[in-house]
N, C-alpha and C positions, 0 to 999 in steps of 0.2 A: 408161779404167778408173779412173784416179786421181780424175777429176772426179766420177764416180759415187760412189766411196767417200767423198769429202769431203762429199757431200750427205747420206750415210747417217749421220746424227748419232746421238748417244747414245739419244735418244728412239726413233728408228727401230730401232736395234739391239735395244733392250729389247723393243719390240713384236715384232720378228722372232723373237727367242728364245722369246717366249711362244707365237707362232704355231707355231714348230717343235715345241715341247713338245706343243701341242694336236694337231698332225698325227701325231706319234709315238704319243700316247696313243690317238688315234682308230684307228690301225692295230692296236694291241694289243687294243682293245675289239672291233674287227671280227674279228680272229683268234680271240679267245676265243669270241665268239658263234657263228661259223661252225663251229668245232671241236665245240662242244656239239651242233650240228645235224648233225655228221659230214659237213660239206661244206667244211671248212677247207683251209688250205694248210700246207705244211711249214714247220718252223722256219727252215730255210735261206732259203726264199722270203720269209718274213716279214722277216728281217734285210735282204735285198736291197731289198724294197719299202719298209721304213721308211727306210733310208738314202737311197734315190732320192726318195721322196715328200717327205721333209723338205726336201731341196735344191730340188726342182722346184716345190713348193708355195710356199716362200718367194720363189723367183724369179717365179712366176706372180703372187703377190700384189703384188710390187714393180712388175711390168710393168702390171698392171691399175690401179695408182694407190692401192692400199690403204694405203700408207705416206705419201701426200702430203698428208693432212689432219691438222689438230690433233685430238686425241681428243675435245675438248669439242664439236666442230662436226660430228661424224658424223651423216649423215642417210640417208634411204632409198637415194639414189644410191650412197653410199659403202659401204653394206652389200652392194649389188649387185656392187661391185668385189671384195668378198671372195669372193662366190660364183664370179665369173669367174676369180679367181686360183686357187682350189682346183680348179676344173674344168680349167683349163689345166695346172696342176701334175700332177694325177693322170692326166690323159690322156697327158701326156708320159711319166710313169712306166710306164703300161701298154704304150705303144709301145716304150720302151727295154727293158723286161723281155722283150717278145716277140722283139725283135731279138737280145738276148743269149741268152735261154733257149729261144726257140722255142715258148713257151707263154704263156697269159694267165690271170689270175684275176679275171674281170670282176665276179663277185658280191662278192668281197673289196674290189675297188676302188670299186664303187658304194656299199657299206655304209660304207667308210672315208670316202668323199666326203661322204655325208650327215652322219655324226657330226662330221667336221672342220668342215663349214660351220656346223652348229649351235653347236659349241663356240667357234669363232672369232667368230661374230656375238654370242653371249651374252657372251663375254669383253669385247668392245668396248662393248657396251651397259652392262654392269656397271661397267666402268672409267670410262666417260663419266659415269655417274650419280654414282659415288663422287668422281670428280675435281671435278665441278662443285660438289658439296656441300662438299668440303674447301676449294675456292677461295673459296666464298662465305661461309665461316664468319666471323662478325664484321662482314660488310659490311652497309651500309644496303640495304634492299629496293629503293630507287630507284636505287642505284648500278649502274654497269656495264651500261648498256642495250645490248642486241644491236643493232649498228649496221651498216647497209649504206652503202657509200660509192659515189657515182656519179662515175666518172672514174678511170682508172688511170694518170694522168700524174705529173709531178714534184710537183704540189701534193698529190696523194694520198700519195705517198711521204713528203713532208715532214710532212704532217698525222699520219700513223700513227706516224712516228718520235717526234714531239712528244708524242702520246698515251702511247706506251710509256714514254718518258723521264719524263713527269709522273707516271705511275702508279707507277713503280718508285723514284722519288726522294722521300724524306721532306721534302726542302727545296723541292719544286716550288712555284712561286708560283701557277700556274694550276690551281686545284682543280677546274675544270670537266672535266678529263680523266677524273674519276671517273664522268662520265655516258656515256662511250663505251667500247664494247668492239667493235672492228672485226671483223666476222664474214665479210664477203664484199665483193667489189668488182664493179661493173658497168661495162663499157666496150664501146663499139660497134665497136672494132677487133677483128674476129674472130680475127686472128692472135695477139692477147694472151690469149684465153680459155684457161684452164688454167695460165697463168703466175701468179707470186706477186709481190706488192709488200709488202716487209717481213713476209713469212710469212703474208700474207692473200691468198687466191686470187681471181683474176678468174674469175667463174663464168658470166657471160653478158652479153647486150646489153640495152639499155634497153627493148626490146620484151618482155623476160622479167622485168621488175622485180616485177610482181605475183606471178608464179610463185615467184620466189626468196624474196620476203617471206613467203609462206605456208610454203614448204618449210623455211626456215632460221629460222623464228620470229623475224623481225626486229621490233625495237621502235621504231626510228627510222632516218631516212635523212639523210645529209649529201650535199648537191650540191657536188661538189669539182672544178668545171671553171671556174676564174676567167676563162678566155679564150674561153668558149663563145659562139658567135654567137647573136644575139638570138632568131631564130626557133627554133633548135634548143633553146635554153634554155627557152623557153616550152613547147615540145612535151614535153621531158623532165619539167619541173616539173608539167605537166598529168597525165602518167602517174603521177608520184610522189603527187600529191594524191589520186588515185583509191584509193590504198591505205588512206587514212584515218589514216596514221601521222604523228607529228610530223616536220616537215621542217626541216632547218637548211641554210644555204647559206654558201659562201665568197663574199665580195664579188667583183664584177667586178675584173679585173686592174688597171684604172686606179684602183680605189678601195682596193686593198690598201695598207696603211701599215706601213712598217718604220722606226721611229725609236727614240728613247730610251725612249718610253713604250709603243711597240708593237713588241715584239721577237719575237713568235711568230705563226704562222698560226692556231694553236689558239685564241688569244685573240680572233680576229676572226670566228670562226664565230658566226653569229647565226640566230635564228628566221626562217623565210620570212615575207615580207610580201606584201600584195596586189600591190604594185608590181613584185615579182619576176615576176609572171605577165603583165605588160603586153607582154612580148616585145621589149624593147629595152634597151640600155645606158643607165643614168641619164646625163643630159646634163651634161657638165662645161664650165665656162666659164673664161675667162682672168682669173684673180683679180688679176693685176698691172694689167691695163687698168682693172678696176673700182677697185682701190686708188688708182691715180693719179687717177681721176675723183672719188672720194669724199673723199679725204684733205683735211682743212682746210676742207671746205665746210659750209655751213648747209643741212641737208636737212629739208624739210617733207614729211610723209606724211599725206595725208587718208585717212580710214578706217583710221587706224593701229592700231586695236584689232581689226580683222577678221582673217580667216584669212590673206589675202594681205598686208594692211597690216602685221600684227604680224610676219610673217616678213621683210618688207622692213626693218622697224626692226631686227630681230635681225641681219640681214646687213649693213646699213649700219653698225651699231655696231662691227663687226669691222674696219672700214677707216679708223679714226681720223678721223671727221668732226669739224668744229669744234663742231657742235651738231645735235641732232635735235629737231624739233618734231612731236609727235603731235597730230593733229586728229581728233576723233571725236565723234559725237553720243551714242554709247552710253558712259556713264560706267563701267559695269562692265567692259567689254572694255578700255577705256583704262586703267583701274586695274590690271587683271591684267598687261598688258604693262609698265606702269610699274614695278610691284613686281618683276617678273621681271628687268628690266634693272638695277634698283637692287641686287638681290641679286648679279647677275653682275658688275657694273662699279663699284658704289659711287659715289664722287665722281669717278672718273676719266672718266665720261661726262657731258657737259653735255646733260641731257635735260629737255625742256619738254613738258608735257601740257596741252592746252586742250580743253575741251568746247565744241564749236561745230558748226553745220550749214553745209555748203557751199551750201545754199539761201540763206543769209543773206549777201547781198552786202556789206553794211556791216560785219558782224562779221568776215567774211573779209578785207576791206580793212584793218580794224584790225590783224589778225594779221600780214598781209603788211607793213604799215608798221612794226610793232613789231620783227619778227624778221628782215626782209629776207633771205629764203631765196635760196640760189644754185640749188638744185635742188628741184623739186616732183614728188613721185610721187603721182599722183591715183588712189587705190584706192577712194575712197568711192563706193558705188553700191548700189542695190537690185538683186538678181540672181535672186530666186526666181521662176521663170517662172509657175507657176499663181497665186501670190499677186498678181503684178503684172497678170495678166489680170483679176483681180477689182478691182484698184485702179490702173487705168492712169495716172491723173493723178499718183499718187505716184511712179511710175517716171519720168514726164516731169519732174516737179519736181526730184526728187533727182538723176537721171542726167543729163538734158539741161541743165536750168537750173543745176544744181550744177556741171556741167563747164564751161558757158559762163562762170559767175561766176569759177571758179578759174582757168581758162585766160586770160581777159581780164585778170584781176588780175595774173597772172604776167607777162603782156606789159607791162602798165602799170608794174609795179615792176621791170622789167628782170631778171627771173629768167633765169638762163643756160639752163636746160633744164627743159622741162615734159614729163613722161612720163605718158601716160594708159594705164590698164590696161583692155583691151577683152576680148572673148570671141568664140569661134567662132559663138555664137548671133547675132552681128551680121551674119553672112554669109547673104544671102537669108532674112531673118528671117520667122518665122511667128507671132511673138508680140510683145507690146508691149515686153517687156524687151529682146529682141534688137534690135527696131527702134530703141528709145531709145539703145542702145549704138552702133548704126550711126550714128545722128544725132550722138552724141558724137564718133565718129571723123571725121565730116564737119566738125564744129566745129574740131577740131584741125587738119585739113587746110586749112580755110578760113583760119585764123590763120597757118598756116605759109606760105600762098601770098603773104600781104601782108608783104613784107620792109621796108616803109617805117615800120612802127609799133613798132619795137623790135628788139632783137637776140636775142630768145628763140628757142631751137631747140625745136620741137614734135615729139614722136614718140609713136607708138601701138604698143603691144605686144598681139598677139592670140594667144590660146592656148585650149585646150579645157578640159574638166572637170578639177578639181583634187581629187586623192584626199585625203580627210580634212577638207576644208574645211566650213564651216558650210553645211548644205544638201546636201552630197554624199551619194550613195547608200550609200557604204561604211559610215559610222557608223549609218545607218538599218538596213542589212542586219545589222550586228553586233548591234544592240539586239534585232532580231527573233529572231536565232538564240539569243542568250543568254537571252532570255525564253521560249524554246520556242514562238514563234509562227511562222506561215508567212512566208516571205520574199516580199515583193510586188514584182513587176516589171510595168511598164506594158504591154509588148508583147514577144512572143518574138523579133521581128526588130529591135528597137531597138539601135542601135550608137552608141558615143561614142568620142571621143579622150580619153585620160587622161594626166595628168602629176602628179608630186608637187608639193607646195607649195614645197619648196626649189628644184625645177627651174623652176617658174613664176616665182619671184622672181629666180632667177639670170638668166632671160631678160630680165626687166625691167631688171636692173642692167647686163647686157651691152649691151642696146639703148641704154640711157642713155649708156653709155660711148662707143659707136661712132657714135651718131646725128649726122647733119649737119643734120637738120631736115626735117619733112614725111613721114618714112617711116612705113610700117606694117610692123612686124617680125612675121614669121610663123615659128613653130617647126615643124620637121619632127618630128611627134610619133609617127612610126611608123604601124603599122596600127591602124585603129579596133578597138575591143573590143566584142563582143556583151555586153550587160548581163547576159543570162541566164547566159552562160558565166562571167562574173565572180561572179555569185551562187553558181553551182555550185561553183566553186573555193573560194570563201570558206567555204561549208558544209563542204567536205572538209577545209579547214584546221582546222576545229573538231573533226575526227575523226568527222564524221557523213556519212551518205549522202544526197545530194540526192533529193528526191521520196519517199524512204522514211522517214528519220529527221526530215527537215525538208522540208515541202512548199514548192513555189514556185507562187505564185498570180499569174496575169496579170490585172491590174486594168483594162486599157484605157488608151489615151493620155490624158494630162491636157490641160486647156485650153492651147492654143498650143504643144503639144509636137511636135517633129519625130521622124520615124523615125530619121534620121541627121543629123549635123551636118557642116558643111563649114568649111574654113579659108580658102578663096579664093572670091571672086565670079568670075563668068565673064569679066568684063572685066579682071580683075587678072592680070598676069603675075608671074613670079617672077624676082628678081635675086639672085644669090649674094652672100654676104658672106664674110669670112675664116673665119668659123665655118661649117663645112659643114652644120650642122644649123639655121642661122638664115638666113631668106630675107627679102627686102624685096618687099612687094606694090607693084605699079606704082601711082603716084598718079593719082587720077581728078580732073580739073579740076572746080572748083566755081564756078558763076557767082555772084559775091559778092552783088550786090544782090538777086537772086531768092532766094538762100538766106537772107539776113537777113530779108527780108520774110516768108517762110514760117515762119522760126524765131520771129519776133515773134507771128505768128498762133497758133503752137503754144503759146507761153508764155502768151498771154492766155487761150486756151481752158482750159489746165491750171489757171491761177490762179482762173478762174471755176468750176472743177470741172465744166466742160461736157465730159462724157466723149465723146460722139459727135463733137463738133467737134474735140476733141484728137486722137482716133484718126484721123479723116479728115485732119487736118493732118499727122500723122505719116506717113500713107500717101503724101501728096504730097511730103514731104521725102525719104522713103526709097522710091523707086520699086520696089525689089526686095522690099518688104514684101508678102507674099502670105498667104492664109489657110492654116492648117495642113492643112485637108482637101485643098486643091489640091496642095500640096507632097507630102504623104504618099501621095496616090493615085499620083502619078508615081513616087515613090521605091519604093513597093511593087511597082509594075508592072515597074520596072527590076530589082528583086531577083528577082522570079518569072521574068523573061526570062533572067536569068543562071543 
């Protein structure tokens, strides 16, 4: 009894008194109306009925949950609880009167019930409207967005408490609290439904998100389950994205930061990104291993102005290198990353930028001689599949010959480690770009096999598509949506592995740190993603409906394009490393003389711009190089069979 009374706070007492008054007045109105029609009850019966009905109706309303909601959030379901409460109360009154008096006044009770229900519901509606108007006086129209929180655990409790404190304190540093007004909580633990977290009710499960968004006029959603498993996270975010509302997320548990500059959970709430829909935890690496590897070293990055190369340079700069040398043929990209690093580090970073092509053996030899790098990260490459199908000799010159030049010079100049960045398109390639990158992998393995020509450790890193890189589908999709054009996808069944640029670069850095020489490092990238699903989710993140507001047009596979990519060839096994998400593909022996002879023929054909001879030579070097038609026919048959 004491616990019940303690929960019945001032707000509820005030509401109960108002309800009691309405029930009493409804009895008087019913008494007057029936007496005018000469079908009323005695004054004594009226006093008994009023006394009992006030007590039983207030009790019925409490039992039915009419006092468990904040006034401002009353909806249709809550008005129904008022109806149930009055019916329970007046039914109890009729039964009690019959037991005591041996008679009933059904017409009086029915009329009183109708009047009481109308009065109580109208009172709540009027009070809710007045309350909201008073609360919103002087507020910015964009402030206090009605917010649904996904997850009713400790993080939710902490978040709501921080929002309330920030809203109530004039000294709060985090002004973003003005954007949130928690209205309801969604949790898949059915036992929690009906409970409250910091006075916000848990109303249902994730399967009911769209329903409650509509019922409770939700304006934004916060995903607040930092420890959520990857598949479940993607499922829930997919459901949230279908509402078309802005979605914000709490970072993964491992990414939450609490230090001198990050003191709250509220400050780490951020907008949802495409990578949140990939269905896996962003991959974290051992920064201490990387720091020990980079500190005090001269690091050269070829293609240092590109998507991967520039991120490599950014991350290397964090680990106290002796010097960074950026090599790139594109002066604009090289200039951009140079200026960014000068702004961030000033004179504390020894940064050198040189415009040069990896195709030019003598220029690269000059740079190696001048700077004597300890570590070379080879990111320079042509990578756009359809363009390289149209210009296969350029892919061979830049990728194959450029890699051979850079790798052999690294060996000649006693570079400690040479790290080549490869792609999943090198596995069973169906295009010149992929085949050229497989040939690059073979060059690195060929040099790693010969331990008599220097002490350089050669390593390859292989990963899938990179979100946001130059040529990635995501920037293209965003441009199409923002310009009001249809989103173009090549095929409804096309799938790809995805990772973020920082993840890709972290893999490269980790691989370099732990490499012994000759390895191909492969990242466990989780489940592949259907490109059409990625497009649909991106459209929803813009608050639009796929196929209705934004059309999706299937344009057909491009030259050399696969339906699906792979990370391992059939003959490669996987060996574990200390990082459970990084594996080593088994090395495939390369016959040195035969390989060099074929490589020479490939080089000569490319330099003569003999396209047919160059592609034929590439097929001989890379026996897994097949036509896209052959590969896709088998892949589609497998999809249909499954």
